[in-house]
N, C-alpha and C positions, 0 to 999 in steps of 0.2 A: 634870248640865250636859253631859257628853259624850253621854249617851243622847238628850237633847233635841236637841243639834246633829245627831246621826246621823239622828234622825227628820225633822227639818227638811230635811236634805240629801236624804234619800230621797224625801220628799214633793215636793221641788222637781224631782227628777229624773223623777218619774212622768209628767207631761204630755209631756215630750220623748220618752219611751219609747212611750207610747200613740199618739203621733202617726204612728209608722211602721207600725202594724198596720192602718191604715185609709187608703183613698184620700182622705179628706177633707182639704183643704188646697189650696195653690196649686201648680201644676205648669207647667213649661216644656214646650210641645209641640214635638217634634222631627220635622221632615219626614223620612219614611222613605226618600226618594230623595236629597235634598241634604244631610241630617244637620244642617240649620241650625235654630236656634230660631225658631219662627214666631209663637208667641203665648204669653200666660199665661192659663190656665184655672183657675178656682176650683171645686173639687168641694165641695158641701155635702150634708148629709143633711136631708132634709125628709119627716117622717112614715115613717122607716124606709127611705126610698128615696133613692138618691144621684142628684144632678143636677150638671151642669157648665155654667158660664157663662164666656164669654170676657171677661176683664177688659181685656186689652190686645193688639192686633195689633202685632207687632214687625216682621214682614217680610211684605210682600204684593206681588203682581204688579199689584195695583190701587190702588197709592198708599197713603198713611199711614192713612186711615180708610175701609177698604173696605166696601161694601155687599154684601148677599147677592143679586146680580143674577140668579143661577141658581135661586134658591129659588122655591117656589110658595107660594100663599096668604099668610097674615099676615107671613111672613118676607121676601116678595118686596121687594127694594130697601131693606130695613131695614139699619142699621148692624150689622156683625158684633160690634163691641165692645158688651158688654152682653147679647148674645143667648145664650139657653140653647141649648146645642148637644148636650147629653147628658141623658137623663132615664130614670126608671124602673128603675134598677139595684138589685138586692137581693143581699145576701150568700148565697152558696150554696157551702158546703164549701171555703173558702179563696179563692174568687174571687167577683166580682160579676157577675151576669148578669140577663137578662130585660129589658134596657133597650134603648134606641136612641140612635144618634148621628148627627148631621148633619154632612156634609162641605160647609162653606159654599162651597167653590171649585167643587164640582159641582152643589150644590143637592139632593144625594141623601141620603136616610135610610137607615141600615143597622142591623142588630141589632149589639150590642156586648157584649163581656165585658172585664172588667178584672182584672188579677192583679198583686199587688205582687211585685217582684223586688229583688234587691240589698239585702236588709234593710229594705225599705220605702222605700228612696231613689228607686227607679225604678218606673214603672208600665207594664205591657205592656197597650196598648189595641188590641183585636183587633175590627175592623169586618168584618161579612160579610153576604151574602145567602144565605138557605137554610141550608147546612150550616156549622158553625163551622170545619171543615177548609179551606174555601175563604174567601177574603178576604185582608185585609192587616193587618198590625200596625205600630203605632208604639210607640216607647219614649219615655215622657214622664219628665222628671227633676223631683224634687221642688224647688220653688223657695224653700221656707221654710228 
């Protein structure tokens, strides 16, 4: 009886532990200048690659349901909520790289790396052009 309970308890704890070793999940995006929560982004895995979609815009300079007015092509003037803003990331030695991220406010696409910090409760999102030493980082906080 005790062994069964212990196994059941351990099994129920596994999903919670596993969730912190991957960026997959929902994240609060934190503005690197104002430190305000701007949106909720959900990162999913698709064919071994990570992608991120904006679920909800919480704070915008362009009203409650902003569009990507600065974007080009198919994203031009489309709602930011529901938009895929990050794609093509794969795990590489403790971080995820090789992908791209869109800054909807500027309509620009950057290279991106992701690294889990604070036991998997925070995500360092580093966007850059050219070399990864240049660019800027945001710290996202796990929303789940």
